[in-house]
C-alpha positions, 0 to 999 in steps of 0.5 A: 220181726220186732218193730224196732228192727232196722228199716231196709228199703229195697227196690224191686223190678215190677215183674219180681214184685208181682211174683212175690205179691202173688205168692205172698197172697197165696200163702196169706203172708205179707210181702215182707214175710214172703221176702224174708222167708225166701231169703232165709230159705236161700241160706238153709238150702245152701248145703243142698246146693253144695251137694248138687254142685258136688254131684255135678262136678263128680259127673263132669270128673267122670266124663273127663277123668274116668279115662284109660291109663297108659295101657288103655285100661280103665283106671280104678277110682282110687288111682283117679282120686290120687292123681287129681290130688297129685299124690304118688302111691307112696304118699297115699300109702303113707297117709293111709298107713299102708304099703305102696304095693298094697295100694297098687294092688287095689288100684289094679283090682288085684285086691278088694277094698275094705269098708274102713279103707273106703272111709279113709279114702273119703276123708283124705280126698274129701269125697262123700262115701256114696260118691266113692261107692258109685265110682267103684260100682261104675268102675266094676261095670266097665272092667 
């Protein structure tokens, strides 16, 4: 940090200051360096925190939405994704450039999904591929 950087005064609760000083001493850093490292780290870990949050949301969605349809059958993940976004079969089919009957067969497990379809579903619904694969695997375990 250059000496001509703006000076910033910060009030810290005593217990927090003690923790920071202890950790700075352990790392052989100044208190300022420790605070700056932690601040920088909080920004660089943001994508990890977002991924953790997405996984937690996915788990909650499964608990809430990995439910049975009107025929008391477990719903295919693609059907759940589609319903969460309030899309009809026709709208999803149009986005995927496929026929609604083809999408219906996949949702009823009468047709296998291709890798390219999984990738496209991920793009449309903004869902990571590993989440889609886990959802499909979980669905297959229970059907």
